[in-house]
Structure formats: C-alpha cells, structure tokens
Steps between C-alpha positions, in 0.01 A plus 500: 500500500640193679201284385560610140867406519418168655254423222747592239763273649254211524375554145863501374574172683191334359584620149869386536386158624260451203757612243802320649332198655499149352230454243621229266500128601642205314333161518682195378457129518788261589575210260747349755321170594727431798437848646119460444502157677712623780296812580176309479609192696733623771422562862718696749577271798782695678667832504798648683593865439767577754867591499641555155287264288138408434403138451153393379402132453222386274352159411429439137281193416615253237146418370255226595642153564862631501560327846480160336202366703174379351314754709597799272719654771715792396869546558652846547823677419622768734587837342735701724534866401785692665580870473742742658375835628631768272392742228629249240491175700663170401212251467468131424236221500576139566270204432525165679271197494278313458372458855184331629312729736786743591454702816722784627602440861727791593815710431765320685799740443500856381823687413547823312525346155347156540206306653453139599153365451337182651231313298300184543373294210356165416185307576339555839651197672844512343601861518866607442683817591716697266729800579577744227768773514438790265696811408490733212710266277404146598260259663654202678352200680655458851557135582 
C-alpha cells in the first residue's frame, strides 16, 4: 500500500511539473548598437562584492588605432557598474576614458557605500596612476 501511495504522489508531482512548468520561450534581437558593442567588446578586470555595494570594472575597447599611434594600438574606456544589495537595488554605470593600456592595481579604501580604486595607465615606460572614488551616485577622480 505504501508503494502505491508513493507512486501516486510521484506521478502527481511529475504531472504538475509538466502542466505548470515553463514551456514558452521568447527570443529577441537587440537593436541597441551601444549595448551590442559593449557586451561583445568588454572584459571584466576587477570585482568587489562586499559590505553594502557591488562594484564591477570592465574595459571597453575604442576600436583599432584609437590610441593615436601608427601601430594600431587600442585605447580603452573603463565601465564601472555599481549596485546596492537589495531586492530592488539602486544601480548605476559610469564610463571614463580613454586610457592606453589600463590596469587595475587594487582597492585602496572600502567603506559601506563607496570604494576607492587605484589604476595604472599609459605606455609601458611612462605609466601614470589614477585613483577613482565611486559610490552609487557618482564617480570622482581623486587628486
């Protein structure tokens, strides 16, 4: 009798899953050229998901020869995505650039609602350092 009851319960669960489960999918193509370029050309270079915010930093190339040299070097913009942790989080994305060969160095300061980021950029023998402070509402260069 127990086996019969277990089989009925399992059969009912399988039937409920097939009748109530997701069966329709929607496929669409984006016509947003900036979104298409961003998703196809960006690379995640740093991520910090602690305290009350999440910060992700991506490089986005500016096409061949954008660095201004004859060698077809590419310059990059940094895309900094920031989000609060919540069911309906505040989110923002900041773009800064162009940079030649940007490299994430480290997180220099981390508070509850803001992060400070250290970057290097420039040609190999003339690198410069840049500090950026980011919170949910703004991105600032620290002098």
